[in-house]
C-alpha positions as YAML, in Angstrom:
chain: A
units: angstrom
residues:
- id: 1
  name: UNK
  ca: [117.51, 164.93, 98.47]
- id: 2
  name: UNK
  ca: [116.01, 162.13, 99.57]
- id: 3
  name: UNK
  ca: [113.60, 161.58, 96.65]
- id: 4
  name: UNK
  ca: [117.40, 160.38, 94.85]
- id: 5
  name: UNK
  ca: [118.87, 157.98, 97.37]
- id: 6
  name: UNK
  ca: [119.75, 155.01, 95.36]
- id: 7
  name: UNK
  ca: [122.01, 152.19, 98.17]
- id: 8
  name: UNK
  ca: [125.02, 151.10, 97.06]
- id: 9
  name: UNK
  ca: [126.62, 148.33, 98.88]
- id: 10
  name: UNK
  ca: [128.79, 150.68, 101.26]
- id: 11
  name: UNK
  ca: [128.18, 153.80, 102.64]
- id: 12
  name: UNK
  ca: [130.59, 156.78, 104.28]
- id: 13
  name: UNK
  ca: [129.98, 159.30, 107.10]
- id: 14
  name: UNK
  ca: [130.60, 163.19, 107.29]
- id: 15
  name: UNK
  ca: [130.41, 164.46, 110.71]
- id: 16
  name: UNK
  ca: [128.07, 161.53, 111.35]
- id: 17
  name: UNK
  ca: [126.04, 162.23, 108.35]
- id: 18
  name: UNK
  ca: [125.78, 159.72, 105.31]
- id: 19
  name: UNK
  ca: [126.49, 160.34, 102.22]
- id: 20
  name: UNK
  ca: [123.32, 158.66, 100.96]
- id: 21
  name: UNK
  ca: [121.77, 162.00, 101.84]
- id: 22
  name: UNK
  ca: [123.15, 164.26, 99.18]
- id: 23
  name: UNK
  ca: [123.26, 161.05, 96.87]
- id: 24
  name: UNK
  ca: [126.33, 159.69, 96.63]
- id: 25
  name: UNK
  ca: [126.19, 156.07, 95.86]
- id: 26
  name: UNK
  ca: [129.45, 154.08, 96.94]
- id: 27
  name: UNK
  ca: [129.60, 150.10, 95.51]
- id: 28
  name: UNK
  ca: [133.28, 149.29, 97.49]
- id: 29
  name: UNK
  ca: [135.43, 151.07, 100.14]
- id: 30
  name: UNK
  ca: [139.15, 150.50, 100.24]
- id: 31
  name: UNK
  ca: [140.64, 150.34, 103.73]
- id: 32
  name: UNK
  ca: [142.85, 153.33, 104.71]
- id: 33
  name: UNK
  ca: [146.41, 152.81, 104.66]
- id: 34
  name: UNK
  ca: [148.53, 152.20, 107.20]
- id: 35
  name: UNK
  ca: [149.92, 155.73, 108.10]
- id: 36
  name: UNK
  ca: [153.75, 155.81, 107.17]
- id: 37
  name: UNK
  ca: [156.18, 156.02, 110.13]
- id: 38
  name: UNK
  ca: [158.81, 159.07, 110.24]
- id: 39
  name: UNK
  ca: [162.59, 157.93, 110.38]
- id: 40
  name: UNK
  ca: [165.70, 160.06, 111.14]
- id: 41
  name: UNK
  ca: [168.41, 159.40, 109.11]
- id: 42
  name: UNK
  ca: [172.05, 159.88, 108.72]
- id: 43
  name: UNK
  ca: [175.24, 158.91, 106.75]
- id: 44
  name: UNK
  ca: [177.75, 156.88, 108.54]
- id: 45
  name: UNK
  ca: [181.11, 157.24, 106.55]
- id: 46
  name: UNK
  ca: [180.44, 153.20, 105.48]
- id: 47
  name: UNK
  ca: [178.42, 151.51, 102.91]
- id: 48
  name: UNK
  ca: [174.74, 152.38, 104.17]
- id: 49
  name: UNK
  ca: [172.77, 154.96, 105.76]
- id: 50
  name: UNK
  ca: [171.89, 154.41, 109.73]
- id: 51
  name: UNK
  ca: [168.09, 154.88, 110.77]
- id: 52
  name: UNK
  ca: [166.08, 155.50, 113.92]
- id: 53
  name: UNK
  ca: [162.11, 155.65, 114.08]
- id: 54
  name: UNK
  ca: [160.68, 158.74, 115.30]
- id: 55
  name: UNK
  ca: [157.14, 158.77, 117.18]
- id: 56
  name: UNK
  ca: [155.51, 160.71, 114.06]
- id: 57
  name: UNK
  ca: [153.40, 159.44, 111.38]
- id: 58
  name: UNK
  ca: [152.74, 161.16, 108.00]
- id: 59
  name: UNK
  ca: [149.03, 161.99, 107.31]
- id: 60
  name: UNK
  ca: [147.88, 159.24, 104.65]
- id: 61
  name: UNK
  ca: [145.87, 160.29, 101.86]
- id: 62
  name: UNK
  ca: [142.38, 158.51, 100.95]
- id: 63
  name: UNK
  ca: [140.40, 158.12, 98.03]
- id: 64
  name: UNK
  ca: [136.78, 157.04, 97.74]
- id: 65
  name: UNK
  ca: [135.11, 156.39, 94.13]
- id: 66
  name: UNK
  ca: [131.63, 157.20, 94.47]
- id: 67
  name: UNK
  ca: [128.51, 157.74, 91.84]
- id: 68
  name: UNK
  ca: [125.86, 160.38, 91.48]
- id: 69
  name: UNK
  ca: [122.85, 158.97, 90.01]
- id: 70
  name: UNK
  ca: [121.23, 161.75, 87.73]
- id: 71
  name: UNK
  ca: [119.47, 164.69, 89.49]
- id: 72
  name: UNK
  ca: [117.44, 167.63, 88.26]
- id: 73
  name: UNK
  ca: [120.40, 169.44, 86.86]
- id: 74
  name: UNK
  ca: [123.06, 167.46, 88.05]
- id: 75
  name: UNK
  ca: [123.23, 169.87, 91.17]
- id: 76
  name: UNK
  ca: [126.25, 169.15, 92.77]
- id: 77
  name: UNK
  ca: [126.20, 171.77, 95.23]
- id: 78
  name: UNK
  ca: [124.74, 169.96, 98.51]
- id: 79
  name: UNK
  ca: [127.72, 167.58, 97.84]
- id: 80
  name: UNK
  ca: [129.88, 170.37, 97.75]
- id: 81
  name: UNK
  ca: [128.29, 171.65, 100.91]
- id: 82
  name: UNK
  ca: [128.04, 168.31, 102.74]
- id: 83
  name: UNK
  ca: [132.12, 167.90, 102.22]
- id: 84
  name: UNK
  ca: [133.09, 171.27, 102.69]
- id: 85
  name: UNK
  ca: [133.15, 171.14, 106.83]
- id: 86
  name: UNK
  ca: [134.51, 167.45, 106.88]
- id: 87
  name: UNK
  ca: [135.83, 166.89, 110.80]
- id: 88
  name: UNK
  ca: [135.37, 162.71, 110.69]
- id: 89
  name: UNK
  ca: [134.95, 160.35, 108.46]
- id: 90
  name: UNK
  ca: [133.36, 157.13, 109.54]
- id: 91
  name: UNK
  ca: [133.53, 153.76, 107.20]
- id: 92
  name: UNK
  ca: [130.80, 150.97, 106.57]
- id: 93
  name: UNK
  ca: [133.55, 148.26, 106.41]
- id: 94
  name: UNK
  ca: [135.43, 149.70, 109.70]
- id: 95
  name: UNK
  ca: [132.85, 149.40, 112.24]
- id: 96
  name: UNK
  ca: [133.81, 151.03, 115.35]
- id: 97
  name: UNK
  ca: [135.91, 153.23, 113.77]
- id: 98
  name: UNK
  ca: [136.40, 157.14, 113.05]
- id: 99
  name: UNK
  ca: [138.85, 158.94, 111.26]
- id: 100
  name: UNK
  ca: [139.85, 162.31, 111.76]
- id: 101
  name: UNK
  ca: [139.81, 164.52, 108.45]
- id: 102
  name: UNK
  ca: [142.88, 167.18, 108.43]
- id: 103
  name: UNK
  ca: [141.84, 168.16, 104.68]
- id: 104
  name: UNK
  ca: [139.06, 167.50, 101.65]
- id: 105
  name: UNK
  ca: [141.51, 167.32, 98.80]
- id: 106
  name: UNK
  ca: [137.93, 167.47, 96.65]
- id: 107
  name: UNK
  ca: [135.35, 166.31, 94.48]
- id: 108
  name: UNK
  ca: [136.82, 165.03, 90.77]
- id: 109
  name: UNK
  ca: [134.52, 163.56, 87.94]
- id: 110
  name: UNK
  ca: [136.13, 160.68, 85.81]
- id: 111
  name: UNK
  ca: [133.49, 159.40, 84.62]
- id: 112
  name: UNK
  ca: [130.16, 159.63, 82.69]
- id: 113
  name: UNK
  ca: [127.84, 156.77, 81.84]
- id: 114
  name: UNK
  ca: [125.03, 157.10, 79.53]
- id: 115
  name: UNK
  ca: [124.12, 160.37, 80.74]
- id: 116
  name: UNK
  ca: [122.36, 159.62, 83.86]
- id: 117
  name: UNK
  ca: [125.66, 158.93, 86.22]
- id: 118
  name: UNK
  ca: [128.49, 160.37, 86.79]
- id: 119
  name: UNK
  ca: [131.52, 159.26, 88.62]
- id: 120
  name: UNK
  ca: [133.87, 160.90, 91.12]
- id: 121
  name: UNK
  ca: [136.81, 160.43, 93.34]
- id: 122
  name: UNK
  ca: [136.60, 162.21, 96.69]
- id: 123
  name: UNK
  ca: [140.19, 162.22, 98.27]
- id: 124
  name: UNK
  ca: [141.22, 163.12, 101.94]
- id: 125
  name: UNK
  ca: [144.17, 163.68, 104.11]
- id: 126
  name: UNK
  ca: [143.64, 162.03, 107.54]
- id: 127
  name: UNK
  ca: [144.98, 162.05, 110.45]
- id: 128
  name: UNK
  ca: [147.44, 159.22, 111.28]
- id: 129
  name: UNK
  ca: [145.63, 157.22, 113.51]
- id: 130
  name: UNK
  ca: [141.66, 155.71, 113.85]
- id: 131
  name: UNK
  ca: [139.79, 156.38, 116.68]
- id: 132
  name: UNK
  ca: [137.52, 154.26, 118.41]
- id: 133
  name: UNK
  ca: [133.75, 155.43, 118.31]
- id: 134
  name: UNK
  ca: [132.55, 154.06, 121.75]
- id: 135
  name: UNK
  ca: [134.50, 156.87, 124.09]
- id: 136
  name: UNK
  ca: [132.53, 157.29, 126.87]
- id: 137
  name: UNK
  ca: [134.00, 158.70, 130.51]
- id: 138
  name: UNK
  ca: [135.00, 156.22, 132.85]
- id: 139
  name: UNK
  ca: [135.05, 157.05, 136.74]
- id: 140
  name: UNK
  ca: [137.72, 155.30, 138.22]
- id: 141
  name: UNK
  ca: [137.14, 152.95, 140.94]
- id: 142
  name: UNK
  ca: [139.69, 150.54, 141.04]
- id: 143
  name: UNK
  ca: [144.01, 150.68, 140.71]
- id: 144
  name: UNK
  ca: [144.14, 149.69, 136.97]
- id: 145
  name: UNK
  ca: [142.65, 151.19, 133.78]
- id: 146
  name: UNK
  ca: [142.75, 149.53, 130.51]
- id: 147
  name: UNK
  ca: [143.34, 150.55, 127.03]
- id: 148
  name: UNK
  ca: [141.78, 148.82, 123.98]
- id: 149
  name: UNK
  ca: [143.63, 150.66, 121.50]
- id: 150
  name: UNK
  ca: [146.55, 149.60, 119.65]
- id: 151
  name: UNK
  ca: [148.32, 152.94, 120.37]
- id: 152
  name: UNK
  ca: [148.95, 154.80, 122.93]
- id: 153
  name: UNK
  ca: [145.73, 157.13, 124.01]
- id: 154
  name: UNK
  ca: [146.03, 161.19, 124.87]
- id: 155
  name: UNK
  ca: [142.76, 161.21, 127.43]
- id: 156
  name: UNK
  ca: [141.47, 164.03, 129.14]
- id: 157
  name: UNK
  ca: [140.95, 163.29, 133.17]
- id: 158
  name: UNK
  ca: [138.35, 165.23, 134.36]
- id: 159
  name: UNK
  ca: [139.32, 165.95, 138.71]
- id: 160
  name: UNK
  ca: [137.19, 166.43, 141.04]
- id: 161
  name: UNK
  ca: [139.13, 167.93, 144.57]
- id: 162
  name: UNK
  ca: [138.41, 169.62, 147.69]
- id: 163
  name: UNK
  ca: [142.10, 170.44, 148.22]
- id: 164
  name: UNK
  ca: [145.47, 169.58, 146.70]
- id: 165
  name: UNK
  ca: [145.47, 166.18, 145.45]
- id: 166
  name: UNK
  ca: [147.61, 163.91, 143.37]
- id: 167
  name: UNK
  ca: [147.03, 161.73, 140.36]
- id: 168
  name: UNK
  ca: [149.97, 159.13, 139.34]
- id: 169
  name: UNK
  ca: [149.42, 156.54, 136.18]
- id: 170
  name: UNK
  ca: [152.37, 154.54, 135.50]
- id: 171
  name: UNK
  ca: [154.35, 156.14, 138.05]
- id: 172
  name: UNK
  ca: [154.15, 159.47, 136.16]
- id: 173
  name: UNK
  ca: [152.77, 162.08, 138.86]
- id: 174
  name: UNK
  ca: [150.46, 164.91, 138.33]
- id: 175
  name: UNK
  ca: [149.86, 167.41, 141.18]
- id: 176
  name: UNK
  ca: [146.76, 169.48, 141.20]
- id: 177
  name: UNK
  ca: [146.69, 172.98, 143.89]
- id: 178
  name: UNK
  ca: [144.63, 173.26, 146.29]
- id: 179
  name: UNK
  ca: [143.61, 176.42, 144.94]
- id: 180
  name: UNK
  ca: [142.85, 174.64, 141.27]
- id: 181
  name: UNK
  ca: [139.01, 174.98, 140.06]
- id: 182
  name: UNK
  ca: [136.85, 171.72, 140.85]
- id: 183
  name: UNK
  ca: [136.62, 169.96, 138.76]
- id: 184
  name: UNK
  ca: [139.67, 170.71, 136.41]
- id: 185
  name: UNK
  ca: [140.22, 168.68, 132.87]
- id: 186
  name: UNK
  ca: [143.38, 167.64, 132.16]
- id: 187
  name: UNK
  ca: [143.85, 167.33, 128.12]
- id: 188
  name: UNK
  ca: [146.90, 165.32, 127.55]
- id: 189
  name: UNK
  ca: [146.09, 166.16, 123.36]
- id: 190
  name: UNK
  ca: [146.00, 169.70, 124.04]
- id: 191
  name: UNK
  ca: [148.27, 169.62, 126.48]
- id: 192
  name: UNK
  ca: [146.56, 171.95, 128.48]
- id: 193
  name: UNK
  ca: [144.02, 172.13, 131.83]
- id: 194
  name: UNK
  ca: [140.91, 173.82, 131.98]
- id: 195
  name: UNK
  ca: [137.65, 174.49, 134.09]
- id: 196
  name: UNK
  ca: [134.53, 173.58, 133.61]
- id: 197
  name: UNK
  ca: [133.89, 176.92, 131.91]
- id: 198
  name: UNK
  ca: [136.90, 176.37, 129.41]
- id: 199
  name: UNK
  ca: [139.19, 178.63, 131.25]
- id: 200
  name: UNK
  ca: [142.69, 178.07, 130.91]
- id: 201
  name: UNK
  ca: [143.96, 176.18, 134.44]
- id: 202
  name: UNK
  ca: [147.41, 174.95, 133.54]
- id: 203
  name: UNK
  ca: [149.14, 177.01, 136.17]
- id: 204
  name: UNK
  ca: [147.28, 174.92, 138.93]
- id: 205
  name: UNK
  ca: [149.25, 171.32, 137.74]
- id: 206
  name: UNK
  ca: [152.46, 170.12, 138.18]
- id: 207
  name: UNK
  ca: [153.84, 167.10, 136.49]
- id: 208
  name: UNK
  ca: [153.39, 164.87, 133.92]
- id: 209
  name: UNK
  ca: [150.04, 164.93, 131.56]
- id: 210
  name: UNK
  ca: [149.96, 161.05, 131.15]
- id: 211
  name: UNK
  ca: [149.17, 158.98, 128.36]
- id: 212
  name: UNK
  ca: [147.98, 155.73, 128.19]
- id: 213
  name: UNK
  ca: [149.69, 152.58, 127.12]
- id: 214
  name: UNK
  ca: [147.49, 149.95, 125.13]
- id: 215
  name: UNK
  ca: [146.49, 147.25, 127.33]
- id: 216
  name: UNK
  ca: [146.89, 147.47, 131.73]
- id: 217
  name: UNK
  ca: [147.60, 151.02, 133.12]
- id: 218
  name: UNK
  ca: [148.41, 151.64, 136.70]
- id: 219
  name: UNK
  ca: [146.19, 154.74, 137.41]
- id: 220
  name: UNK
  ca: [145.92, 155.99, 141.55]
- id: 221
  name: UNK
  ca: [144.69, 159.06, 143.04]
- id: 222
  name: UNK
  ca: [144.86, 160.61, 146.42]
- id: 223
  name: UNK
  ca: [142.41, 163.62, 147.80]
- id: 224
  name: UNK
  ca: [140.70, 163.65, 144.72]
- id: 225
  name: UNK
  ca: [138.13, 161.34, 142.28]
- id: 226
  name: UNK
  ca: [138.89, 161.05, 138.87]
- id: 227
  name: UNK
  ca: [137.08, 160.22, 135.43]
- id: 228
  name: UNK
  ca: [138.70, 160.04, 132.58]
- id: 229
  name: UNK
  ca: [137.74, 160.14, 128.52]
- id: 230
  name: UNK
  ca: [140.49, 157.60, 126.77]
- id: 231
  name: UNK
  ca: [140.38, 159.00, 123.02]
- id: 232
  name: UNK
  ca: [141.34, 155.23, 122.54]
- id: 233
  name: UNK
  ca: [142.94, 155.29, 118.91]
- id: 234
  name: UNK
  ca: [144.25, 152.32, 116.81]
- id: 235
  name: UNK
  ca: [147.04, 151.69, 113.80]
...
C-alpha cells in the first residue's frame, strides 16, 4: 500500500498502526466528545424530579471522515482488515493519549469525487475515558504517588515479598498471605490477583484493591516492595 500513501494534515492509528499505511487520508479530526455521566432519576411527588449522579458513564460515539485516493479497483479489503481488530485508537490531535475501542461501527461511503477519490465515514464506540500513552511501571520508594490524570485510575500493583505483607493506599489496607506467589500482581481494573504465570491468586489477598485518585496518593508497604502500573486516564 505504500505506493498509494498521500499524507493529509491529520492521522489516526489503530492498534498503533497509522491509517496512512492503508491509504486513508484525513484532513481534519474532531476532538472526541466527553462521555455522558449516568444519573438516577426519581419522582418526588412535587413538580420536579430529583436526580443523583452515578459513578458510571456512557460510551461515546466517535466518527472520522477519511478519503481513499484512487487505487487499483478501489480495493478496500486492506482498510476493512485494518479496522476489523481495532482495540485502541490514537488521534494526531490528542497527543499523549489513546482511546479504547469497544466497537467498530463500520466504514460507510459518503461521496465520490471525480472518479479518483472516495470519502468514508468511519464510526467507533469508545470507552468513556482517554488513557495516557506514558504508563511505565513505577517503583515505590517514597510514601506518596502522583496520579497525573484527571480521573481516578485502576492500577496494577506488583508486590514482591518473602512472607505476609501489607499494602496501604489512602488508608485502604490490602493484606497478602505469606504463602502467596511472589511477585503477586493485584489488578484493580479486572479486580483479580494473579501470579507471574497468570494463575489466579486472589485467594491470597484480603482487603481492598485500591484505586488511585487524581493528584497525590498516600502509599506505604510493610514487608514487601511494590511497583505500580498506573493505567492513568483523563475525562
